[in-house]
C-alpha positions in Angstrom: 187.0 -56.3 181.2 187.6 -57.0 177.5 187.4 -60.4 175.8 190.4 -61.9 174.0 188.8 -61.0 170.7 188.8 -57.4 171.6 185.1 -57.0 172.3 183.7 -55.3 175.2 180.6 -57.5 175.8 181.9 -58.9 179.1 182.6 -55.4 180.3 179.2 -54.1 179.4 177.7 -57.1 181.1 179.6 -56.4 184.4 178.7 -52.8 184.1 175.0 -53.6 183.7 175.2 -55.9 186.7 176.9 -53.2 188.8 174.1 -50.7 187.9 171.5 -53.3 188.9 173.1 -54.1 192.2 173.4 -50.4 193.0 169.8 -49.8 192.1 168.5 -52.7 194.2 170.5 -51.5 197.2 173.1 -54.1 197.2 176.8 -53.3 197.6 180.1 -55.0 197.4 181.1 -55.6 201.0 179.7 -52.5 202.5 177.1 -52.6 205.3 173.5 -51.5 204.3 172.2 -48.6 206.3 168.8 -49.7 207.7 167.9 -46.6 209.7 169.8 -43.4 210.4 169.2 -39.9 211.9 167.4 -38.7 208.7 165.0 -41.6 208.4 161.3 -41.0 209.2 160.8 -41.4 212.8 157.6 -41.4 215.0 158.3 -39.3 218.1 156.8 -38.6 221.4 157.9 -35.9 224.0 157.1 -35.7 227.6 157.6 -32.3 229.4 157.7 -32.5 233.3 158.7 -30.6 236.4 162.4 -30.2 236.5 164.7 -32.6 238.5 167.8 -31.1 240.1 170.7 -32.6 242.0 171.3 -30.0 244.8 174.8 -29.2 246.1 174.0 -31.3 249.1 173.5 -34.3 246.9 169.7 -34.6 247.4 167.3 -34.7 244.5 164.7 -32.0 244.3 161.9 -30.9 242.1 162.1 -27.4 240.7 159.5 -25.2 239.1 160.0 -25.9 235.3 158.7 -22.4 234.3 160.5 -20.2 236.9 163.2 -22.4 238.2 165.1 -19.7 239.9 164.6 -16.4 241.8 166.9 -13.5 242.3 168.1 -12.0 245.5 169.4 -8.5 245.4 171.9 -7.5 248.1 174.2 -4.5 248.1 173.6 -4.1 244.4 174.7 -7.7 243.5 172.1 -10.2 242.2 172.5 -13.8 243.2 170.1 -16.7 242.4 168.5 -19.6 244.3 166.5 -22.6 243.2 162.7 -22.4 243.3 161.7 -25.7 244.8 158.1 -27.2 244.2 156.3 -30.2 245.4 154.0 -30.6 242.4 154.5 -32.5 239.3 153.1 -30.8 236.1 153.6 -31.6 232.5 152.4 -33.6 229.5 151.4 -37.2 229.4 153.7 -40.2 229.1 153.3 -42.5 226.1 151.2 -45.6 226.4 152.8 -48.6 228.1 152.6 -50.6 224.9 154.5 -48.0 222.8 157.5 -50.2 222.4 155.6 -53.1 220.8 155.7 -53.4 217.0 151.9 -53.6 216.7 151.4 -50.3 218.6 149.5 -47.7 216.4 151.8 -44.7 216.5 149.7 -42.6 214.0 149.1 -40.1 216.7 152.8 -39.5 217.2 154.7 -36.8 215.5 156.2 -37.8 212.2 159.7 -36.4 212.3 162.6 -36.9 209.8 166.1 -36.0 211.1 166.9 -33.2 213.7 166.1 -35.4 216.6 167.8 -33.0 219.1 165.6 -31.0 221.4 166.8 -27.5 222.2 166.5 -25.0 223.7 165.4 -25.7 227.1 161.9 -27.1 227.6 162.1 -29.2 230.8 162.0 -32.2 228.5 161.9 -35.4 230.6 161.4 -38.3 228.2 162.0 -38.6 224.4 160.6 -41.7 222.7 161.3 -42.5 219.0 160.1 -45.3 216.8 161.9 -46.3 213.5 160.6 -49.0 211.2 162.2 -51.3 208.6 161.3 -54.4 206.8 162.8 -57.9 206.9 162.0 -59.9 203.8 161.4 -63.6 203.6 163.1 -64.8 201.6 165.8 -62.0 201.5 165.3 -59.5 198.7 166.5 -60.5 195.3 167.0 -64.1 196.1 164.9 -67.3 195.3 163.3 -69.0 198.3 165.3 -71.8 199.9 164.1 -74.6 202.1 164.1 -73.4 205.7 165.2 -69.9 204.9 163.5 -67.2 207.0 164.1 -64.2 209.2 166.2 -66.3 211.7 168.7 -66.8 208.9 169.2 -63.1 208.5 172.4 -61.6 209.6 172.8 -59.6 212.9 172.5 -55.7 212.9 174.7 -53.2 214.3 173.5 -50.2 216.2 175.4 -47.0 217.2 174.1 -43.7 218.5 175.1 -40.5 220.4 172.7 -38.9 222.9 172.3 -36.7 226.0 171.0 -38.3 229.1 170.6 -42.0 229.0 168.9 -44.5 226.7 167.1 -47.8 226.7 166.9 -49.6 223.2 164.2 -52.1 222.2 163.7 -54.1 219.1 160.1 -55.4 218.6 159.2 -54.8 222.2 162.3 -56.5 223.6 165.1 -54.6 225.4 168.4 -54.7 223.4 170.7 -52.6 225.5 170.8 -49.5 227.7 173.5 -46.9 228.4 173.9 -44.4 231.3 170.8 -45.9 233.0 170.4 -47.7 236.3 169.9 -51.4 236.4 166.6 -52.9 237.1 163.1 -51.9 236.0 162.8 -48.6 234.1 159.7 -46.3 234.5 159.0 -43.1 232.4 160.3 -41.1 235.3 163.6 -43.0 235.8 166.6 -40.6 235.6 169.8 -41.1 233.7 173.2 -40.9 235.3 174.3 -37.6 236.5 176.6 -35.2 234.5 179.6 -33.7 236.2 179.3 -30.0 237.1 182.0 -29.3 234.4 179.4 -30.1 231.8 177.4 -27.2 232.8 179.9 -24.4 233.6 183.1 -23.2 232.1 186.4 -22.9 234.1 185.5 -19.4 235.4 182.3 -20.9 237.0 179.7 -19.2 234.6 177.2 -21.0 232.6 178.3 -22.6 229.3 176.4 -21.5 226.3 174.0 -24.0 224.8 175.8 -24.2 221.3 179.4 -23.8 220.3 179.5 -21.0 217.7 182.0 -21.3 214.8 183.7 -18.0 215.6 183.9 -18.8 219.4 185.2 -22.4 219.7 185.6 -22.2 223.4 185.5 -24.8 226.1 185.1 -27.6 223.5 186.2 -30.4 225.9 183.3 -29.3 228.3 180.8 -29.2 225.6 181.9 -32.6 224.6 181.0 -34.1 228.0 177.4 -33.5 227.2 177.4 -36.0 224.3 177.3 -39.6 225.3 177.9 -42.6 223.1 176.4 -46.1 222.8 179.3 -48.4 221.7 178.5 -50.5 218.6 175.8 -52.9 219.7 175.1 -56.1 218.0 171.4 -57.1 217.5 171.1 -60.8 217.0 169.2 -62.0 214.0 167.0 -64.0 216.3 165.3 -60.7 217.4 164.1 -59.9 213.9 160.8 -61.0 212.5 159.2 -61.2 209.0 157.8 -57.9 207.7 157.9 -54.7 209.6 160.3 -54.4 212.6 160.4 -51.5 215.1 163.4 -50.1 216.7 162.3 -48.1 219.7 164.6 -45.8 221.6 163.8 -44.3 225.0 165.8 -41.3 226.0 165.7 -40.3 229.7 166.9 -37.0 231.0 169.7 -36.7 233.6 169.1 -34.4 236.5 170.4 -30.9 236.3 173.0 -29.6 238.7 172.1 -26.8 241.0 174.7 -24.5 239.3 172.7 -24.6 236.0 170.1 -22.3 237.6 172.2 -20.4 240.2 175.3 -19.4 238.3 175.6 -16.3 236.1 176.1 -16.1 232.4 179.1 -15.2 230.5 177.6 -11.9 229.5 176.9 -10.2 232.9 174.5 -7.7 231.2 171.9 -10.4 230.0 170.2 -12.0 232.9 166.6 -12.2 231.8 165.0 -15.7 231.6 164.3 -15.5 228.0 168.0 -15.0 227.1 169.1 -17.7 229.6 166.5 -20.3 228.8 167.3 -20.0 225.0 171.0 -19.7 225.2 172.3 -21.5 228.4 169.9 -24.0 230.0 169.8 -27.4 228.4 167.5 -30.5 228.6 170.0 -33.2 229.1 167.7 -35.3 227.0 168.3 -35.7 223.3 169.0 -38.2 220.6 171.8 -36.6 218.5 172.6 -39.4 216.0 171.5 -43.0 215.4 172.6 -45.5 212.8 171.5 -49.1 212.4 173.3 -51.2 209.7 173.1 -54.7 208.3 175.6 -56.8 206.2 175.0 -56.6 202.5 173.6 -60.2 202.4 171.0 -59.5 205.1 167.2 -59.9 204.3 166.7 -56.2 205.4 165.2 -53.3 203.4 166.7 -50.0 204.5 164.5 -47.0 205.3 166.7 -44.1 204.7 165.4 -42.5 201.5 162.0 -41.9 199.8 160.3 -45.0 198.5 159.7 -45.5 194.8 156.3 -45.8 193.1 152.9 -44.1 193.5 151.9 -43.7 197.2 149.1 -42.2 199.0 149.9 -41.5 202.7 148.8 -39.7 205.9 150.1 -36.4 207.2 148.4 -34.5 210.0 147.1 -31.1 209.0 148.7 -29.8 212.2 152.3 -30.3 211.0 153.4 -28.2 208.1 154.1 -30.3 205.1 157.1 -29.4 202.8 158.4 -30.9 199.7 161.1 -32.5 201.7 158.8 -34.9 203.4 158.2 -38.4 202.1 156.2 -41.4 203.3 157.4 -44.3 205.4 156.8 -47.4 203.3 156.3 -49.5 206.4 153.3 -47.6 207.6 149.7 -48.4 206.4 147.2 -45.9 205.0 145.1 -44.9 208.0 141.7 -43.4 208.1 141.5 -39.6 208.1 140.0 -38.8 211.5 138.0 -35.7 212.3 135.9 -34.6 215.2 133.9 -31.6 215.8 130.6 -29.8 216.4 127.5 -29.2 214.4 127.7 -26.1 212.2 131.6 -26.3 212.2 134.1 -27.0 209.4 137.1 -29.4 209.9 139.9 -30.6 207.7 142.0 -33.5 207.1 144.5 -34.5 204.4 146.4 -37.2 202.7 149.5 -36.8 200.5 150.0 -38.2 197.1 153.6 -38.8 196.0 155.3 -40.6 193.2 158.8 -41.2 191.8 157.5 -39.8 188.5 155.3 -36.9 187.6 151.7 -37.1 188.7 149.2 -36.2 186.1 145.3 -35.8 186.1 145.1 -36.2 189.9 141.5 -36.1 191.1 139.9 -36.9 194.4 136.1 -37.4 194.9 134.2 -37.9 198.1 131.0 -39.8 198.7 128.6 -39.1 201.5 129.5 -39.9 205.1 127.0 -42.3 206.5 126.2 -42.4 210.3 127.3 -45.6 211.9 124.2 -47.5 213.0 122.0 -45.6 210.6 119.9 -42.5 211.1 121.4 -39.9 208.6 124.4 -38.9 206.5 126.6 -35.9 205.8 126.2 -35.3 202.1 129.0 -35.4 199.7 128.3 -31.7 198.9 129.3 -30.9 202.5 132.9 -32.1 201.7 135.1 -29.7 199.8 138.4 -31.0 198.2 141.3 -28.9 197.5 145.0 -29.4 196.4 147.4 -27.4 198.4 150.1 -25.6 196.3 153.7 -24.8 197.3 155.1 -21.5 198.4 158.7 -20.8 199.4 159.8 -20.1 203.0 163.3 -18.7 202.9 165.7 -20.0 200.2 165.7 -23.8 201.0 162.3 -24.6 202.5 159.1 -25.1 200.4 155.8 -25.6 202.2 152.3 -26.1 201.0 149.6 -23.5 201.7 147.3 -22.3 198.9 144.2 -24.5 198.6 143.7 -24.7 194.9 140.5 -26.0 193.4 142.4 -27.9 190.7 145.8 -29.7 191.0 148.8 -28.8 188.8 150.1 -31.6 186.6 153.7 -32.8 186.5 154.5 -32.5 190.2 155.8 -35.4 192.2 154.0 -34.5 195.4 150.6 -33.1 195.9 148.4 -33.1 199.1 144.7 -33.7 198.9 142.9 -31.6 201.4 139.3 -32.2 202.5 137.2 -29.9 204.6 134.0 -31.3 206.0 131.2 -28.9 207.0 129.0 -30.5 209.6 125.4 -29.4 209.0 123.4 -27.9 211.8 120.8 -30.6 211.7 123.3 -33.5 211.7 122.7 -36.1 214.4 125.5 -36.7 216.9 127.4 -39.9 216.4 130.2 -41.5 214.2 130.1 -41.1 210.4 132.1 -43.1 207.9 132.8 -42.8 204.1 135.7 -42.7 201.6 137.6 -40.3 199.4 138.8 -41.9 196.2 142.1 -40.6 194.8 142.9 -41.2 191.0 145.8 -40.3 188.8 146.8 -41.2 185.2 148.2 -44.7 185.0 147.5 -45.6 188.7 145.0 -47.7 190.4 142.4 -45.7 192.4 143.1 -45.6 196.1 140.2 -45.6 198.6 140.9 -43.5 201.7 138.7 -44.1 204.7 137.3 -41.0 206.4 135.8 -41.1 209.9 134.0 -38.1 211.4 132.7 -37.9 215.0 130.0 -35.3 215.6 129.3 -34.2 219.1 125.8 -33.1 220.3 126.5 -29.4 220.3 126.0 -26.6 217.6 128.6 -23.9 217.1 127.4 -20.3 216.8 127.9 -18.7 213.4 131.2 -17.3 212.7 130.2 -13.7 213.2 129.1 -14.5 216.8 132.5 -15.9 217.7 133.9 -14.4 221.0 137.5 -14.3 219.9 138.4 -11.1 218.3 140.1 -11.5 214.8 141.2 -8.1 213.4 141.8 -8.5 209.7 143.2 -5.8 207.4 142.0 -6.1 203.9 143.7 -4.4 200.9 141.6 -3.4 198.0 144.7 -2.1 196.1 146.5 -5.5 196.4 143.5 -7.3 194.9 143.3 -4.9 191.9 147.0 -5.2 191.3 147.2 -9.0 191.6 144.3 -9.4 188.9 145.2 -6.4 186.9 141.8 -4.9 187.1 141.0 -1.2 187.4 140.3 0.0 190.9 136.6 0.0 191.7 135.7 -1.6 188.5 132.9 -4.2 188.2 135.4 -7.0 188.2 137.2 -5.4 191.2 134.1 -5.4 193.1 133.3 -9.0 192.4 136.7 -10.0 193.6 136.2 -7.9 196.8 132.8 -9.7 197.4 134.5 -13.1 197.3 137.1 -11.8 199.6 134.6 -10.8 202.2 132.7 -13.9 201.7 135.9 -15.9 202.8 136.7 -13.5 205.7 133.2 -14.0 207.0 133.9 -17.6 207.5 136.5 -16.6 210.1 134.3 -14.0 211.8 136.6 -11.1 211.0 135.7 -8.1 213.1 137.4 -5.0 211.7 137.3 -2.8 208.6 139.7 0.0 207.6 138.7 2.9 205.4 141.7 5.0 204.3 140.5 8.5 203.4 144.0 9.8 203.0 146.4 8.7 200.4 149.8 7.0 200.7 149.2 5.4 204.1 151.2 2.6 205.5 148.7 0.2 203.8 150.2 1.3 200.4 147.1 2.9 198.9 147.9 5.7 196.4 144.4 7.2 196.8 141.8 7.5 199.6 138.3 6.1 199.4 136.6 9.5 199.5 136.8 11.5 196.3 137.3 15.3 196.6 135.5 17.1 193.8 136.5 20.7 193.2 133.6 23.1 192.6 133.7 26.4 190.6 133.9 28.5 193.7 137.1 26.7 194.8 135.5 24.6 197.5 135.1 20.9 197.5 132.5 18.4 197.4 132.8 14.7 198.5 131.9 11.5 196.8 131.4 8.8 199.3 130.1 6.2 196.9 133.2 3.9 197.2 133.1 4.0 200.9 129.3 3.2 200.9 129.7 0.3 198.6 132.6 -1.1 200.6 130.7 -0.9 203.7 127.8 -2.6 202.1 130.1 -5.6 201.5 131.3 -5.4 205.0 127.8 -5.5 206.5 126.7 -8.0 204.0 129.3 -10.6 204.9 130.7 -9.6 208.3 127.6 -8.1 210.0 127.8 -5.1 212.4 131.4 -5.5 213.3 132.8 -3.6 216.4 135.7 -1.7 214.6 135.3 0.5 211.6 138.5 2.6 211.4 138.4 5.9 209.5 142.1 6.1 208.5 142.6 9.8 208.4 146.0 10.1 210.1 149.4 8.5 209.6 152.9 9.1 210.9 153.7 11.7 208.2 150.3 13.6 208.4 150.5 17.3 209.0 147.5 19.1 210.4 148.5 22.4 208.6 148.5 20.4 205.3 145.2 18.8 205.8 146.3 15.2 206.6 147.0 14.5 202.8 143.4 13.8 201.8 143.5 12.1 198.4 146.2 14.4 197.3 144.0 17.4 197.5 145.3 20.4 199.6 143.0 21.1 202.4 143.1 22.5 205.8 142.6 20.4 208.9 138.8 21.3 208.8 138.6 19.1 205.6 138.9 15.9 207.5 136.7 17.3 210.2 134.0 17.8 207.7 134.5 14.2 206.3 134.2 12.9 209.8 130.8 14.5 210.1 129.6 13.0 206.8 131.2 9.7 207.6 129.1 9.3 210.8 126.0 9.6 208.7 127.2 6.9 206.3 127.9 4.5 209.1 124.7 5.3 211.0 122.8 4.3 207.9 124.2 0.9 208.3 124.0 0.5 212.0 127.7 1.0 212.4 127.9 4.4 214.2 129.0 2.9 217.4 131.8 1.0 215.6 133.4 4.2 214.3 137.0 4.9 215.3 139.7 7.2 214.1 143.0 6.0 213.1 145.6 5.0 212.8 147.9 5.4 215.8 151.2 3.6 215.9 154.4 4.0 217.9 153.9 7.7 217.1 150.5 9.3 217.9 148.6 12.3 216.5 149.4 15.6 218.3 147.1 17.7 220.2 145.7 19.8 217.3 144.6 16.7 215.4 143.0 15.2 218.4 141.3 18.5 219.4 139.9 19.1 215.9 138.2 15.7 215.7 137.1 15.6 219.3 135.3 18.9 218.8 132.9 17.3 216.2 133.1 13.7 217.5 133.8 13.7 221.2 132.5 10.1 221.6 134.5 8.6 218.8 137.6 6.7 220.1 140.9 6.0 218.3 142.4 2.8 217.0 146.1 2.0 217.6 148.6 -0.7 216.5 151.8 -0.1 218.4 154.7 -1.6 220.5 153.3 0.4 223.3 150.0 0.2 225.2 148.1 3.5 224.7 145.0 4.3 226.7 144.6 7.8 225.3 145.9 10.0 222.5 146.4 13.8 222.4 147.7 16.4 224.8 148.5 16.2 228.5 145.3 17.9 229.7 142.1 15.9 230.0 140.3 18.1 227.5 142.8 17.5 224.9 142.9 13.7 225.1 140.7 11.1 223.5 140.1 7.5 224.4 141.8 4.6 222.6 138.9 2.1 221.9 140.9 -0.5 219.9 144.5 -1.4 221.0 146.6 -4.0 219.2 150.0 -4.2 220.8 153.0 -6.2 219.8 153.5 -9.6 221.3 153.2 -13.2 220.5 150.0 -14.8 219.6 150.0 -16.9 222.7 151.4 -15.8 226.0 150.0 -17.9 228.9 152.3 -17.2 231.8 149.9 -18.1 234.7 148.9 -21.4 236.3 145.4 -22.7 237.0 146.2 -22.7 240.7 147.3 -19.0 240.7 145.1 -16.4 242.4 144.8 -14.4 239.2 143.2 -15.8 236.0 142.9 -14.3 232.6 139.7 -14.9 230.6 140.0 -12.3 227.7 136.4 -12.7 226.5 135.3 -11.0 229.7 137.4 -7.9 229.1 135.2 -4.9 228.1 138.3 -3.2 226.6 139.2 -4.2 223.0 142.8 -5.1 223.9 144.3 -7.6 221.5 147.7 -8.8 220.6 149.4 -7.7 217.4 151.0 -11.0 216.8 154.3 -9.9 215.3 157.1 -12.1 216.1 158.2 -13.9 219.3 157.7 -11.1 221.9 159.9 -12.6 224.6 158.8 -16.1 224.9 155.4 -15.6 223.2 154.4 -17.6 220.1 154.8 -15.7 217.0 152.4 -15.7 214.0 154.1 -15.4 210.6 153.8 -17.0 207.3 156.9 -19.1 208.2 155.7 -19.6 211.7 154.4 -23.1 210.8 151.1 -24.4 212.0 151.2 -24.0 215.8 150.3 -20.4 216.0 147.5 -20.6 213.6 145.9 -23.7 215.0 146.1 -22.6 218.7 146.1 -18.8 218.5 142.4 -18.3 219.6 142.2 -20.1 222.8 145.8 -19.2 223.5 145.4 -15.5 223.0 142.2 -15.4 225.0 143.7 -16.9 228.1 147.0 -15.0 227.7 147.8 -13.1 230.9 151.1 -11.9 229.7 152.7 -12.1 226.3 156.1 -12.5 227.7 158.1 -12.0 230.9 161.2 -10.1 231.4 163.5 -10.3 234.3 164.7 -7.0 235.6 167.4 -7.5 238.2 166.2 -9.9 240.9 162.6 -10.4 239.9 160.3 -11.1 237.1 158.3 -8.1 236.0 154.9 -8.1 234.5 156.1 -6.4 231.2 154.1 -8.0 228.5 151.6 -5.6 226.9 153.7 -2.8 225.5 155.7 -2.3 228.7 152.5 -2.1 230.7 153.3 -3.2 234.2 149.8 -3.2 235.6 148.2 -5.6 233.2 146.5 -7.5 236.0 143.9 -4.9 236.1 142.6 -6.2 232.8 140.7 -9.5 232.3 143.0 -10.5 229.5 143.2 -10.3 225.8 140.3 -10.4 223.4 142.2 -12.1 220.6 144.5 -10.8 217.9 144.6 -7.9 215.4 146.6 -6.4 212.6 146.5 -9.6 210.6 146.8 -9.1 206.8 144.0 -10.7 204.8 145.4 -10.3 201.3 148.6 -8.1 201.2 150.1 -10.2 198.5 153.5 -9.7 196.8 152.1 -7.6 194.0 155.0 -5.1 193.4 156.8 -5.0 190.1 160.6 -5.0 189.3 163.1 -5.3 192.0 160.4 -5.3 194.7 158.3 -8.0 193.1 158.5 -10.3 196.3 157.1 -7.5 198.4 153.5 -6.5 199.4 152.5 -2.8 198.9 152.6 -2.0 202.5 155.2 0.5 203.4 156.0 1.4 199.7 155.9 5.1 200.7 158.8 5.7 202.8 157.2 8.7 204.6 154.7 6.3 206.2 157.0 3.4 207.0 156.2 1.8 210.3 159.6 0.2 211.0 159.6 -3.2 212.7 155.8 -3.3 213.1 155.2 -2.8 209.3 152.8 -5.1 207.7 155.5 -5.9 205.2 157.8 -7.3 207.9 157.5 -9.8 210.8 153.8 -10.3 210.5 151.2 -12.3 208.7 150.6 -10.4 205.4 147.9 -12.7 204.0 145.7 -15.6 205.1 144.0 -15.7 201.7 145.8 -16.6 198.6 145.5 -15.3 195.1 143.8 -18.2 193.1 143.5 -18.4 189.3 140.0 -16.7 189.3 140.0 -14.9 192.6 141.0 -15.2 196.3 141.1 -18.7 197.9 141.5 -20.2 201.2 144.8 -21.4 202.5 145.9 -24.1 205.0 146.5 -21.4 207.6 143.0 -20.0 206.9 141.5 -23.4 207.7 143.6 -23.9 210.8 142.5 -20.4 212.1 138.9 -21.5 211.5 139.4 -24.6 213.7 141.3 -22.6 216.3 138.3 -20.2 216.5 135.8 -22.9 216.7 137.7 -24.6 219.5 137.9 -21.5 221.5 134.1 -21.4 221.6 134.0 -24.8 223.2 136.5 -23.6 225.8 134.6 -20.5 226.6 131.3 -22.4 227.0 132.9 -24.9 229.4 134.8 -22.1 231.3 131.9 -19.8 231.7 129.8 -22.6 233.1 132.5 -23.4 235.7 132.9 -19.7 236.7 129.2 -19.1 237.2 127.9 -20.6 240.4 124.3 -21.2 239.2 125.5 -22.8 236.0 128.0 -25.0 237.8 125.4 -26.3 240.1 123.4 -27.4 237.1 126.4 -29.5 235.7 126.6 -31.6 238.9 129.7 -32.6 240.7 131.0 -35.2 238.2 130.7 -33.1 235.1 132.0 -30.0 236.9 135.1 -31.8 238.1 135.7 -33.3 234.7 135.3 -29.9 233.1 137.7 -28.3 235.6 140.4 -30.9 235.0 140.1 -30.6 231.2 140.4 -26.7 231.1 143.2 -26.8 233.6 145.2 -29.3 231.6 144.7 -27.2 228.6 145.9 -24.1 230.4 149.1 -26.0 231.6 149.7 -27.1 228.0 149.4 -23.4 226.8 151.7 -22.4 229.6 154.5 -24.8 228.5 154.0 -23.9 224.9 154.3 -20.2 225.8 157.6 -20.9 227.7 159.3 -23.2 225.3 158.2 -22.4 221.8 161.0 -21.4 219.3 161.3 -21.6 215.5 164.4 -23.8 215.9 162.8 -26.0 218.5 160.8 -29.2 218.1 159.2 -28.6 221.5 156.1 -27.1 220.1 155.8 -30.0 217.8 154.1 -32.0 220.6 151.1 -29.6 220.0 151.0 -30.4 216.3 150.2 -34.1 216.4 146.9 -36.0 216.6 147.6 -36.1 220.4 146.3 -32.5 220.4 143.3 -33.5 218.3 142.5 -36.2 221.0 142.4 -33.3 223.6 140.2 -31.4 221.2 137.8 -34.3 221.0 137.5 -34.4 224.8 136.9 -30.6 224.8 134.1 -30.8 222.3 132.5 -33.7 224.1 132.6 -31.9 227.3 131.2 -28.8 225.7 128.3 -30.9 224.4 127.7 -32.3 227.9 127.8 -28.9 229.5 125.4 -27.4 226.8 122.9 -30.3 227.3 122.9 -29.7 231.2 122.3 -26.0 230.6 
């Protein structure tokens, strides 16, 4: 408004007041949003045996992994329910979880997207949201007698699937679509009508309504249930932090969900149906808690202001979209592990302004009760840097030694190496975080060391097949190939790969392979008489690095054949025209080079793919090296390459076949178990993308696959299952239907170590793999669908990534599982354990197998189901595993 004298001072004053009110969260008459769907919630999921309302009206338990079986009669397939008497699944939350003082730091931290699909046999979904009640209300002077009881009532609305019970500060507020009386974690919500499961034609409704197929909207709408606007009286509030707890219970399925056919008659396999048709009947779709504008309530719907240091588990991929909950304390970083192991934790630093001169320092970790310390030199601190995943998601991965100034978020990553001579027990210390203009923050660190010593990484039983790219390293750092600077960079590369126990090396002696190398590692020198001599100096020096850091690995692949190789043109050796005999000659010389380093038994020819070398290639090489097998990376499972007659064929010694990194499709009570470390055949999974329902392993695959791949792959019995007609078939390893004759998978292979995006121009976001079209590998190319690198290009050389550290912990944890499992399988060793320890160990490994079974069945990139495995709840399981391994080792 303007004053009578024409000045605008009154207007400016009102405008300033308006800005101040907006900045403080006040509004004119509009309710304040206290919590909503996009707030930061702590969540816990329980997966259990499925509950189904049969057509008879009876309630029955159904196998959650294979809930139906097909019956083929007269060419028509029908389905019936597979009943079970057992209850399997994950743990319920603790009884005290609804209380405001419950420590939910071990729960998943989940902003938004609270729905849970596709189908995972989700039985109970619990969420906790926090907000603050001020005393006196924010922005007002204290008044006599004013307190939380004077605050206004709140209003709650939500939509969900199943039934809900709502609590505030541990007291029930309301419930909907739930029975009256006491509620247990297994209490079922009210049934849905059959119409919510099937369309008018009697076939299953799809899980989602696609924009271009807006069919049966009224039936889909039946699945969403509403809680009418509910008033929460002010008397239920308390000073400080308040906790809204929502408990979502599933409703029973109807029998028709598992026995009716899909809308697309040609797609009946469980993978398709599970992903697109079955549904959990347990989800929190939207939630909104509001307060009147005058209420003494601080909303928790956006990032808080100021400089903050907060916790975030290393098991959940951190992105720039995450922010701290201002109502949660800074908790200690908790780590547990064995001697000679390395384990990581992190905190996150964020600010509403730029962060400069960020620095973290660690002191020694002293043993509680005295008797030793882990020196500060054993704690390495790094600052993860961002990298884009797709067009809208930016995550952190590269572990840089120095932080970049000017960012508003930066994790602080600490890796603790537990010395071999450390005493078992609990250790405590601090990490101090500093930044320009901010007070130092002391972060407590707690490390529990069990009384067991891990073997060195090169002795790990899990096979990790890494593919290293000398050309990528040279291009990234703009150094000449095989120059002194290049060799120093490669030395650092192999030093890092040694920490993971990498077990493969590839030596391309032909040019323009799928790995993108323009030249081979063997130089062809033309002599005056027109013949050629061979310079093996590059190969020899490269192998010296391999042996120095990795030891005598089981696979050294002589890459002398690719899909465009022609035996009449000499397999394209370094661009020099040679007959096939040229590569045969190199083979003889290469054997001597390997034997000099104790690697002659590791020699293999390569590289077979979906296409294999023909009879002439195999016969030529077999004539001079009849005992040297082939290495193959393929969709298919190959046992031999070459012709049809026995004399023309050569054994495949290393087979990496497409599948997910984890595919545990067997139960502990099955007759057939899979323990891959006992398999004499080097059969590994090439963890491309989700093969059926297997777990993929990609840059964008999050943390689950990297943290769990080792144990998960070693106990994988099948990488996925496909239903052919009326039955599930064993079609998991490259179409191999008799996989049961193998003990299991030895681990994973075809994982890129350092295939960075080094191309220039229009292809600058691509690695060099597949840059030669004649040797493109299609959907199994290292440039697509796979992990291209687990090392990152640092400023001075290759550095670790978050995924690298998660893989290290996965490999270490697998060693503990193998130790316990082997002791249980060996009668003499089991007797030494005694009944109590043997039973405890059996229960522990079986629970882990069940967990991997559920993960294998339910994992999807769009799903939050796997998030259960990415919380400190899994770390608690790891602690039990390590302690059991220590107890077993001490008995043996």
